[in-house]
N, C-alpha and C positions, 0 to 999 in steps of 0.2 A: 504494500500500500504506500509506503514511503517513497519507493521508486516512482510510482505512478504520480504522486503529488509533486515530486520534484520535476517530472517531465512536464506536467501541466503548468507549473509556475515558471519554469525555465530558469535561466541563469542570468543574473544582472552583470553586465559588462560595461566598461567605459571605452568608448571609441572617440577620439579627438574631442574630448571634453564633454561628450554627451553620454548619458546612461541609456542602455537598451536592455530590455528583458527578452532573452532569446531562449526558445525551447529547442531541445535537441535530444535525440536518442543516443548520441555519442557520449554523453556525460559532461559534467561541468568543466572538467579539466580540459577537454578537447575544445569546448566552446570558448573558454578563456584563452587558450593558446591561439585559436583562430582570430579572436578579437584583438589580441595583442599584436598579431601580425598585421592586420588591417590598420590598426592604430599607428603602428610603426611606419607602414607604407605611406599613410596620409601625412604624417609628420615629415617624412623624408621628402615627399613631393612639395609640401608647403615650404620647407627650407630651401628647395631649389628655386622656388618662385618668390622668395623673400616674404612669405606669408601673405602675398597679395592675390590670393585666389579664394573665391567664395567657397564655403563649405560644401555646397552641392556639387560644384565643379571639381573640387578636390576629391570628393567621393567617387565621381565618375572617372577621373584620371587614375585614382588608385585601383578601381575595378578594372580599368583597361590594362594597367601594368601587371596586376596580379593575373589576369586572364592571359596576357602575353607569356608570363612565366609558366602558367599551366600548359598552354599550347606547346611551348618549347619542351617541357618535360614529357608531354605526350608524344611529341615527334621523336625525342630521344628514345623513349621506351619502344616505340614502333621500330626504330632502326635496330635496337638491340634484339627485339623479337625476330626481325627478319634475319639478322646475322645468326642468331641461334638456330633458326629453321634451316638456313643454308648449311651450317655446320652439321646439324643432325642429318640432313639429306646426304651430305658428303660422307659422313661416317657410315650411314646405312649402305651407301653404294660400296664403300670399302669392305664392309662386312659381307655383303652379297658376293663381291668379287672373290674374297677369300673362301667363302663357302663353295662357290663354283669351282675354284681351283682345287680345293680339297676333294670335292666330288669327282672331278675329272681325274685326279691322281688315283682315287679309289677305283674308278672305272678302268683305267689303264692297267692297274696292277692286278685285277681280278681278285680271286680269293686271297692270294698272297699279299696283295696290296691292302686288303682289309685287315689281315692278320698283323701286318706291319703297323698300320694305323692304330689298331687296338693296342698293340704292344708299346708303341712309342707315340704318345699324344703330342700334338703340336705345342711348342712352347709359346709363351706370350710374345716373345720377340719375333718368332716366325709368323705368328698370326697377324701382327700389325706391321709387317714389312711391306713397303710399297713395291710395285712391280720392278722398279729399278734397284731394289734391294737396300734402299735407305730407310732407316727407321722413321716412323711417324712421330712427330713431337707434339 
C-alpha cells in the first residue's frame, strides 16, 4: 500500500528553481537523478547565454540537447549491435567451414578416418585455425 501511495503522490523535485511533483514507476531515486540532470543541463545552457534566455526557451533548448544526446547514444548502440551481428555471422561461417572440413576428412578416411577422429579429437588451436593456417585472434 505504501508503494502505491508513493506512486500516486510522486516525487517532489526542483528543476531550475521550480518545484515539480513527478510520478514514476522507476522510484524516487531515479526521478531525482533525472531531474538533477535536466536541472544541470538548463543551468549549463543558461550560463552559455549569460542567463538571458526565458525559462520556457531554456527548457526547450535543454530538451533539444538532451534529445540530441539520446539520439547519439542510440546511433552508437545500433552501430555496436551491427558490429556484433557481423562478428557473430563471421564466427558462424568459420565454425561451419571447420565442420565441413572435418566432415570431409571423415568422408575421405572412411572407417579408419572415423577411428582416427575418435581417437584423436581436434585441439582448440586446430579448430580455430584459418585456412591459411594463422590462428584467429
